[in-house]
N, C-alpha and C positions, 0 to 999 in steps of 0.2 A: 408598439402593437397599434393599430389604429384605433380609434372609437367604435368606427362601423362593427369592426371583424370583432370586437368585444362587446357590442350591441346581439351579436348572433352567435355569441359565446361558440365562437371558432377557437378550436384547439389544434396544436400542431405537436408531434413528437418526434424525435430524431434517435437512434439508435445508441445507446452508453456499449463500448467497448470496455471489457475487462479483461488484462494478459492474465498469464495462467501465475501460480505462485502469489499474488500481490494481496498483503496486510491493509485493509482499511479500518480506519478506528470508528470508534463507537458516535454516532451523529454525526457524519460525515454527509455533506448533499451534494449527489452530483448532478450538474446539470444536463440537457440533453447534448447529444455529439460528442461527446468527451471522450477519449479513448484511453488507457491509462495501460501502460508496456510493462511487460513484464517482469516478475520480481520487484516490482516498486512498491513501497510502505506508504500510505497515507493517513497523517495525524488525527486523531480524533478533535472531532467539532470545525475541519475544515472544510471548506466549501472550494470544490472542483470545478473551475470556470472556462477551463482550455486544456488541453492537451498534455498530460504527464508525458516524459520518456520511460524507457527501461532503467532498471537499476538504480533507483535511489530513492531518498527521503523526501517527500514533500510535504506542506503545512502550511496552517494561515487559512486568513479569508481574505483575500480570495487565496488559493492555496500555488506554493510557489515552492520552487524545488531548494533545499536548502545544503543536501550534497548527494554525492552518487555512493553506492556500496560498492565498496574494495574488496580485498583481499582480507584484511584485517578483520573486515564482518562477518569473515565464515567459520573465525570459531567462535567459541565459547567462553563467555566469563563468569567469574563467582566471586567476587569483591576484587573487583580489579587481578582475580587472579588467572591465569588460562587454562580450561580445564580441558580433558584428552578425551573423546569420544570417540569411541569402536564401534565398528556394527560386529553383531556378534554370527551367529550362521543362519543361515538362511528360515526365516520365519520366527527366529526371536527375536526380542526390542534388545534397542542398542543398550552397553554398559557403558557407565560412565566412571570416570576416576577423578571423583572429588577431593581436594585438596583438604589436608584433615590441619586442624587446629591448633 
C-alpha cells in the first residue's frame, strides 16, 4: 500500500467465502478475498493466502494443499482398525460398533 494511503488510514476489505462442512483449525489466519471450498480441512496455525479447492486437506504458512480427501477418509478408524458406524432410527444418535481389545 502506498505511503499516502497509509497516512490517511485507508482501509480495504474483501469478502471471505467459507464453504459448507469446512474444518478450520485453531489460530488460522485467513486473508481478505480468499475462498475455501466445501468439505475442506485447514490445519491449525495456517495462513491462508489463496483460494483452497473443495475436498482437500491444506496446511502451512502459506497454506498449501497436502492431499485430496478420498473415499478412504469417509471411514472411521480407531487404533488403525475400521469402525462400523450405523445410523439408528430417526431422532436417535448414531450407534458405534467399536472393536474389542
